[in-house]
C-alpha positions as CSV (number, residue, x, y, z in Angstrom):
1,M,170.8,165.0,320.4
2,I,171.6,164.5,324.0
3,F,172.7,167.0,326.7
4,N,175.7,166.8,329.0
5,K,175.0,165.0,332.2
6,S,175.5,168.0,334.5
7,I,173.4,170.2,332.2
8,S,170.7,167.6,332.2
9,I,170.7,167.5,336.0
10,V,170.4,171.3,336.2
11,L,167.6,171.4,333.6
12,S,165.8,168.6,335.4
13,G,166.1,170.5,338.7
14,L,164.6,173.6,336.9
15,F,161.8,171.4,335.7
16,F,161.1,170.1,339.2
17,I,161.1,173.7,340.5
18,F,158.7,174.6,337.8
19,L,156.3,171.8,338.8
20,A,156.5,172.9,342.4
21,L,155.9,176.6,341.6
22,L,153.0,175.7,339.4
23,F,151.4,173.6,342.2
24,S,152.1,176.3,344.7
25,S,150.5,179.0,342.5
26,V,147.4,176.9,341.9
27,S,147.1,175.8,345.6
28,V,147.6,179.4,346.9
29,M,144.9,180.7,344.5
30,F,142.3,178.0,344.7
31,L,142.9,175.7,347.7
32,N,142.6,177.0,351.2
33,G,144.6,174.8,353.6
34,G,143.1,171.6,354.7
35,L,144.8,168.6,353.1
36,L,147.3,170.8,351.4
37,P,150.4,169.3,353.2
38,V,149.3,165.7,352.4
39,V,148.6,166.6,348.8
40,G,152.0,168.3,348.6
41,I,153.9,165.3,349.8
42,F,152.0,163.0,347.4
43,L,152.7,165.4,344.5
44,F,156.3,165.7,345.5
45,V,156.7,162.0,344.8
46,I,154.9,162.3,341.5
47,F,157.0,165.3,340.5
48,Y,160.1,163.3,341.3
49,F,159.2,160.6,338.8
50,I,158.1,163.1,336.2
51,T,161.5,164.8,336.6
52,K,163.3,161.5,336.1
53,V,161.4,161.0,332.9
54,F,162.4,164.5,331.8
55,Y,166.0,163.7,332.6
56,N,165.9,160.5,330.6
57,Y,164.4,162.5,327.7
58,L,167.3,164.9,327.8
59,R,169.9,162.1,328.0
60,N,168.6,159.7,325.3
61,D,167.7,159.8,321.7
62,D,167.5,157.4,318.7
63,F,171.3,157.0,318.5
64,Y,172.6,157.5,322.0
65,K,171.2,155.4,324.8
66,N,172.0,156.1,328.5
67,N,170.9,154.1,331.5
68,R,172.3,153.1,334.9
69,T,174.6,150.4,333.4
70,R,175.5,151.9,330.1
71,S,176.7,155.4,329.2
72,S,177.4,156.9,325.8
73,D,179.9,159.2,327.4
74,K,183.5,158.3,326.8
75,P,186.1,159.0,329.6
76,G,187.5,162.5,329.2
77,E,184.9,163.5,326.6
78,K,183.5,167.1,327.1
79,Y,180.5,168.3,325.3
80,I,177.4,170.4,325.8
81,I,175.2,168.9,323.1
82,K,176.1,165.6,321.3
83,G,174.6,164.4,318.1
84,E,172.3,166.0,315.5
85,K,170.3,169.0,316.7
86,D,166.8,168.3,317.7
87,Y,164.8,171.5,317.6
88,K,162.0,170.0,319.6
89,K,164.3,169.5,322.6
90,I,165.7,173.0,322.2
91,F,162.2,174.5,322.1
92,I,161.2,172.5,325.2
93,I,164.3,173.9,327.1
94,I,163.6,177.5,326.0
95,W,159.9,177.0,326.9
96,L,160.8,175.6,330.3
97,I,163.0,178.5,331.2
98,A,160.5,181.1,330.0
99,I,157.5,179.5,331.8
100,L,159.6,179.0,335.0
101,I,160.3,182.8,335.0
102,L,156.6,183.6,334.3
103,T,155.4,181.2,337.0
104,S,157.8,182.7,339.5
105,V,156.7,186.2,338.7
106,S,153.1,185.3,338.9
107,L,153.4,183.7,342.3
108,W,155.4,186.7,343.5
109,L,152.9,189.2,342.2
110,Y,150.0,187.3,343.7
111,S,151.8,187.2,347.1
112,Y,152.6,190.9,346.8
113,N,149.1,192.0,345.8
114,N,147.6,190.0,348.7
115,G,150.0,191.5,351.2
116,L,151.8,188.3,352.0
117,I,155.2,189.9,351.4
118,N,156.3,193.4,352.1
119,L,159.1,195.3,350.4
């Protein structure tokens, strides 16, 4: 099972945002300044490569192979999911969206409780 290219890009972007929010939450709670900008730039590069691996996971399976030179998409073909359903991928996507929401809420609540934001 593979996902459409545009859907895979959006889901990979959500995965990148999740990684950034997770690092932000951990760094705000446990790290206090110092080398945080340097670590952030270093982790940004690592998160980019992890996101590329996640994108390739969404776009490839045992039957369909996609890379820079070869695409399984035919011109004019429109689909959201192609191939047999893979419940592991579906679970990972649902988990990603749920954990992204929970990470966002936890960072917002931490900021609100410490007076970093005012409503």
